[in-house]
C-alpha positions, 0 to 999 in steps of 0.5 A: 767680584770684578774689577777694572781700573783707569789710571796711567801713573805709579800710583796706578801701576802699585794699585793695579798689582794690589789688586791683582794680588786681592782674594776675590777680585777678577780684573777685567779690565783696563782704561790706561794711556800707551804715553803722556807727557803729561804725567812726570809720574807715568807708567806703562802698565800693559807688561803688567797686564799681560802677564795677567791676561787682562784686556787694555784700552787705550784712551789715548785718541779716543773719544768719551763714547768709544771708552764708554763702550768697552766698559762697558762690555767687560761690566764690573761690579766695582771700577777704580780711577787712581792716577788719572788727571780728568774726570769721568763722564756720568755714563762711566760712573754709571756702568758699575753696579758698586760705582768707580772708587777715586784716589787722591793723596790728600785729607779730603774735603780740604786739598781737593785738585790739582797736584796735591803732592806737589803741593802740600811739600811746597807749602810746608805741611807737617800733614797730609792725607790718603783717601778713596771717595765714591766719585759723583760729577765733583772734582774729588767731591764724593763719598769717602770711603776709606782715609789715614793721615800721612804725617810729612816729615821735614827730611821728606821729598817728593818720591819720599813721600809717594812712597809712603803714600803706595804703602798705605794705598796698598793696604787701603785697597785690601781692605776695601777689597775684604768690604767688598767681597762680604757687603760689608763698605761703608762710606760717609759724605764729606763735609763740603763747607771745609772743601780746599781747592789746590789749582793747576800748578804750570812751569812757573811754579816750578821757577825758583824766586831768590827773594822767597826765605831759604826754606821756601824754596827749599819746600819749593825743590823737594816738593818738584823732586823725582819722579817730577820734573824739578824747580828750575832758575835762570844762569845766563839764559840757560835754564838750570835743574835743582833737584836737592838743596838744605838752608845756609846761615847768610848775612842779612846785606846780600841781595837775593840772587847772587853766589855767594860761594861755590865749594866742590859743585854745591852752589850758595846763593843768597835767598831773600832770607839767609841762604840756600845750598843747591846740593845737585843740581843741573850746572855744566858749567857753575857760578862763581862768586859774586854772578846773580842768579835770576 
C-alpha cells in the first residue's frame, strides 16, 4: 500500500521511521518544511528521506495548489498527517482512497485544538490520550481510528510525556498499517457534544505569575520544559528562562515573587501559596534574598 506523510516535528520523525519499517507499506512521498521558527520540536526529515529514497516536497513558501498537485502525482492510497500545525484543504483530503489519518495527543473529543501536551501538563491533568483519526474539514473532529489512554505522573514534564506518547504512537501505527493491508481497519465517530477545545498559546502564557499557587507554577514550568522553550520570569527587566522547579513550604506573610533564599544556585521564591525552588534556570546573575522577581 502506497503511503504519504505530512509533518515536520519530532512525532513526524517517529512516524516516518515507524512507517518505513511496516511490512506492506511503501512510502511514496513526504511533505515537510526545511525549517520552522514556529515549531519548537522541529525535525529535519530530509536525511531520513534521502537514506530511504523517499521523494520530498517542501511546503515552506509554496501555495496550496502546488502542494496538492504534488501529492496527487504521488498517488498515495493512504496519507498520515502527523505533526503539522495547519488544516488541510479538502482537495488534499480527497486524494488518498483511504483518506488522511491525523494524530492528536489528547483523548478526543476532549482536548481538540492547539498545544495538547503543554495544556495537559499546565492544567495538572492526570491523564491524556493518543488519538489517530480520519481527518475531515474540522479541527481534530474526524472519526477515531485508534485511541489509547495515557497516564500523566506527578514527575512528568514535557520531555517524558512526549517520549511516552511517541512509544504509543509507534505501536498504534504498526497496528493501523497491519489492518490497512488486511482490509480490516475500522473507525467510530466522535461524540461532538463532548468536545472541548484548547486555544493557541503565545509567549505571554509562558510567563510565571508568582501569585499562582506553587503547584500551578510547577505545572507551568514542567509543561514548557524541553523540547519546548521554557517558562520565564523577569528580573531587572531581563527575561529569565526557568526549566525545572520543585515546591516548598513558606510562611504566609511574604509577598508573592519575593526571593526568600538563594543556596548553591537554587533560588527559593514565594508563590501565592507556599513557595517554589528554581533548580534549573537561566540566571547569569543570581538575585539576592528579598529581591523581587516579576
